[in-house]
TIRONU-375131 format. One line per 10 residues: number of its first residue (from 0); their letters; for each residue x, y, z of C-alpha. Coordinates in Angstrom, 2 decimals. Layout:
N
NUM> A> X Y Z | ...;
//
This chain:
34
0> GKVSLADRVG> -5.18 45.63 34.60 | -4.28 45.55 38.54 | -6.76 47.16 40.32 | -4.72 49.10 42.94 | -4.89 49.43 47.38 | -5.86 53.07 46.98 | -8.88 52.43 43.50 | -10.17 49.25 46.08 | -10.69 51.59 49.66 | -11.53 54.24 46.81;
10> NGALSRLIEL> -14.67 52.78 45.56 | -15.50 50.90 48.77 | -15.85 54.26 49.99 | -17.75 55.77 47.12 | -20.83 52.56 47.03 | -20.75 53.53 50.79 | -21.32 57.73 50.41 | -23.63 56.49 47.81 | -25.80 55.07 49.82 | -25.76 57.41 52.67;
20> CQGNVIDMTG> -26.44 59.69 50.37 | -29.53 57.30 49.25 | -30.87 56.77 52.27 | -30.37 61.11 53.58 | -33.17 61.06 50.80 | -35.29 58.15 51.01 | -35.59 59.98 54.52 | -35.51 62.50 53.79 | -38.94 61.80 51.18 | -40.27 59.74 54.04;
30> PDLR> -44.20 60.18 55.77 | -42.32 61.63 58.54 | -41.65 65.44 57.07 | -44.35 65.19 54.86;
//
């Protein structure tokens, strides 16, 4: 099947959001807040 532009944009935004969440989790569990 053909992937529409909206699907590509949505997938890109989702992966960026996941990366941001992972970065925030890493920051929250880092030594700074211990």
